[in-house]
MDAnalysis code that builds the backbone (N, CA, C; Angstrom):
import MDAnalysis as mda
import numpy as np

u = mda.Universe.empty(198, n_residues=66, atom_resindex=np.repeat(np.arange(66), 3), trajectory=True)
u.add_TopologyAttr("name", ["N", "CA", "C"] * 66)
u.add_TopologyAttr("resid", np.arange(1, 67))
u.add_TopologyAttr("resname", ["MET", "ARG", "VAL", "LYS", "CYS", "VAL", "ILE", "CYS", "ASP", "LYS", "VAL", "GLU", "SER", "ILE", "GLU", "ASP", "GLU", "THR", "LEU", "MET", "ALA", "LYS", "ARG", "LEU", "ARG", "ASN", "ARG", "PRO", "ILE", "HIS", "THR", "TYR", "MET", "CYS", "LYS", "GLU", "CYS", "TYR", "GLU", "ARG", "ILE", "GLU", "LEU", "ASN", "THR", "ASN", "LYS", "ARG", "ILE", "ALA", "THR", "GLY", "SER", "PHE", "HIS", "LEU", "TYR", "ARG", "ASP", "LYS", "LYS", "THR", "ASP", "ASP", "ASN", "TRP"])
u.atoms.positions = np.array([
    [15.399, -18.322, -13.284],
    [15.388, -19.285, -14.284],
    [15.395, -18.474, -15.458],
    [16.090, -19.062, -16.232],
    [16.003, -18.790, -18.036],
    [15.186, -19.393, -18.738],
    [14.180, -19.109, -19.615],
    [13.104, -19.567, -20.353],
    [13.530, -19.017, -21.946],
    [12.627, -19.660, -22.721],
    [13.093, -19.684, -24.110],
    [11.660, -19.838, -24.819],
    [11.298, -18.206, -25.417],
    [9.883, -18.145, -26.120],
    [9.981, -19.483, -27.199],
    [8.747, -20.181, -27.279],
    [8.901, -21.305, -28.238],
    [8.476, -20.752, -29.627],
    [7.889, -19.301, -29.657],
    [7.595, -19.069, -31.008],
    [8.997, -18.060, -31.474],
    [9.437, -17.188, -30.821],
    [10.300, -16.313, -31.320],
    [11.952, -16.612, -30.913],
    [12.144, -17.569, -30.094],
    [13.235, -17.872, -29.390],
    [13.683, -16.799, -28.587],
    [12.884, -16.011, -27.995],
    [13.814, -15.016, -27.299],
    [14.044, -15.490, -25.748],
    [15.235, -15.222, -25.514],
    [15.420, -16.164, -24.152],
    [15.294, -14.630, -23.169],
    [14.619, -15.099, -21.762],
    [14.113, -13.928, -20.604],
    [14.561, -14.856, -19.575],
    [14.397, -13.907, -18.087],
    [14.726, -14.602, -16.983],
    [13.221, -14.356, -16.637],
    [13.164, -15.288, -15.694],
    [11.727, -15.356, -14.804],
    [11.915, -15.590, -13.357],
    [11.526, -15.268, -12.067],
    [11.941, -15.895, -10.897],
    [11.806, -16.857, -10.777],
    [12.322, -17.581, -10.107],
    [12.291, -19.319, -9.551],
    [11.071, -19.290, -8.945],
    [10.418, -18.118, -7.861],
    [9.147, -18.905, -7.018],
    [7.606, -18.593, -7.841],
    [7.966, -18.169, -8.886],
    [6.675, -17.553, -9.699],
    [5.974, -19.025, -9.823],
    [4.756, -18.706, -10.145],
    [3.909, -20.085, -10.393],
    [4.365, -20.485, -12.248],
    [4.573, -19.930, -12.856],
    [4.896, -20.084, -13.955],
    [6.160, -21.133, -14.451],
    [7.038, -20.665, -13.035],
    [8.663, -21.243, -13.210],
    [8.272, -22.585, -12.774],
    [7.305, -22.949, -11.679],
    [6.932, -23.892, -11.416],
    [6.537, -25.053, -12.301],
    [5.627, -24.297, -12.847],
    [4.835, -25.379, -13.824],
    [5.666, -25.743, -15.021],
    [6.827, -24.932, -15.518],
    [7.886, -25.286, -16.395],
    [8.727, -26.118, -16.012],
    [9.022, -26.539, -14.639],
    [10.077, -27.337, -14.114],
    [9.193, -28.493, -13.976],
    [7.868, -28.574, -13.413],
    [7.302, -29.570, -12.910],
    [6.528, -30.580, -14.262],
    [6.060, -29.687, -15.197],
    [5.468, -30.290, -15.953],
    [5.979, -29.896, -17.514],
    [6.727, -30.957, -18.035],
    [7.961, -30.522, -19.248],
    [6.649, -30.449, -20.381],
    [5.359, -30.371, -20.632],
    [4.195, -30.136, -21.599],
    [4.507, -28.532, -21.790],
    [4.287, -27.819, -20.676],
    [3.717, -26.761, -20.636],
    [5.453, -25.674, -21.279],
    [4.714, -25.010, -22.383],
    [5.550, -24.374, -23.117],
    [5.601, -22.562, -22.557],
    [6.988, -22.046, -22.618],
    [6.442, -20.727, -22.413],
    [6.763, -19.518, -23.862],
    [5.540, -18.587, -23.328],
    [5.878, -17.815, -24.658],
    [5.983, -16.161, -24.175],
    [7.013, -15.634, -24.865],
    [7.316, -14.484, -24.221],
    [5.449, -13.300, -24.450],
    [6.043, -12.230, -23.108],
    [4.645, -11.548, -23.336],
    [4.268, -10.860, -24.944],
    [5.194, -10.247, -25.721],
    [4.911, -10.085, -27.010],
    [4.358, -10.915, -27.931],
    [4.484, -11.920, -28.031],
    [4.070, -13.250, -28.372],
    [2.758, -13.444, -28.006],
    [2.555, -13.529, -27.012],
    [1.437, -13.754, -26.233],
    [0.315, -12.598, -26.475],
    [0.719, -11.502, -26.420],
    [-0.229, -10.630, -26.860],
    [-0.670, -10.559, -28.084],
    [0.226, -10.869, -29.141],
    [-0.220, -10.851, -30.531],
    [-1.096, -11.819, -30.861],
    [-0.667, -13.483, -30.530],
    [-1.561, -14.143, -30.448],
    [-3.073, -13.726, -29.921],
    [-3.105, -13.186, -28.938],
    [-4.479, -12.446, -27.950],
    [-5.156, -11.691, -28.948],
    [-4.441, -10.724, -29.799],
    [-4.979, -10.054, -30.207],
    [-5.612, -10.548, -31.803],
    [-4.751, -11.349, -32.743],
    [-4.990, -12.151, -33.862],
    [-6.495, -12.968, -33.512],
    [-6.371, -13.486, -32.280],
    [-7.314, -14.391, -32.131],
    [-8.603, -13.743, -31.881],
    [-8.646, -12.674, -31.108],
    [-10.041, -11.652, -30.781],
    [-10.227, -11.289, -32.292],
    [-9.393, -10.826, -32.872],
    [-9.682, -10.470, -34.559],
    [-10.464, -11.828, -35.256],
    [-10.579, -12.908, -35.114],
    [-10.940, -13.965, -35.495],
    [-12.455, -14.180, -35.192],
    [-12.113, -14.168, -33.343],
    [-13.832, -14.052, -33.036],
    [-14.804, -13.308, -33.671],
    [-13.954, -11.766, -33.691],
    [-15.070, -10.610, -34.304],
    [-15.529, -10.913, -35.413],
    [-15.092, -11.729, -36.162],
    [-15.486, -11.675, -37.563],
    [-16.531, -12.805, -37.867],
    [-17.071, -13.588, -36.533],
    [-17.929, -14.714, -36.764],
    [-17.997, -15.873, -36.899],
    [-16.701, -16.021, -38.010],
    [-16.581, -17.425, -38.734],
    [-15.687, -17.825, -37.632],
    [-15.175, -17.814, -36.342],
    [-14.480, -18.600, -35.563],
    [-15.058, -19.440, -34.782],
    [-14.919, -20.574, -34.742],
    [-15.831, -21.279, -33.911],
    [-15.023, -22.270, -32.687],
    [-15.087, -22.202, -31.587],
    [-14.451, -23.360, -30.612],
    [-15.109, -24.097, -30.333],
    [-14.660, -25.195, -30.698],
    [-15.139, -26.652, -30.364],
    [-14.701, -27.023, -29.082],
    [-15.476, -27.533, -28.344],
    [-15.433, -28.399, -26.745],
    [-16.348, -28.763, -26.816],
    [-16.045, -29.954, -26.227],
    [-16.533, -31.085, -25.533],
    [-17.602, -30.577, -24.982],
    [-19.142, -30.780, -24.641],
    [-20.047, -30.548, -24.027],
    [-19.900, -30.774, -22.457],
    [-19.067, -31.685, -22.385],
    [-18.978, -32.405, -20.954],
    [-17.891, -31.081, -20.156],
    [-17.127, -31.037, -20.947],
    [-15.931, -29.942, -20.612],
    [-16.659, -28.532, -20.277],
    [-17.657, -28.056, -21.121],
    [-18.397, -26.834, -21.191],
    [-18.778, -26.475, -19.609],
    [-19.628, -27.914, -19.058],
    [-20.214, -27.729, -18.082],
    [-19.448, -27.443, -16.572],
    [-18.222, -28.006, -17.121],
    [-17.388, -28.077, -15.789],
    [-16.902, -26.807, -15.445],
    [-16.713, -25.658, -16.822],
    [-16.273, -24.761, -16.312],
    [-17.444, -23.538, -16.065],
])
């Protein structure tokens, strides 16, 4: 299956039988990010969390379920 990163528009191929491919086929709201973009966003988010001024606002009901 050919997929396109939503951030950098890089086209990649993933196996048709993977969980990610199934999610992309069955639920159009799911988007694909390439490994480089995913790691870059993860790194920047961890930097923001380390500053102490980053707050993740979640509903108390959903926090209890996790």
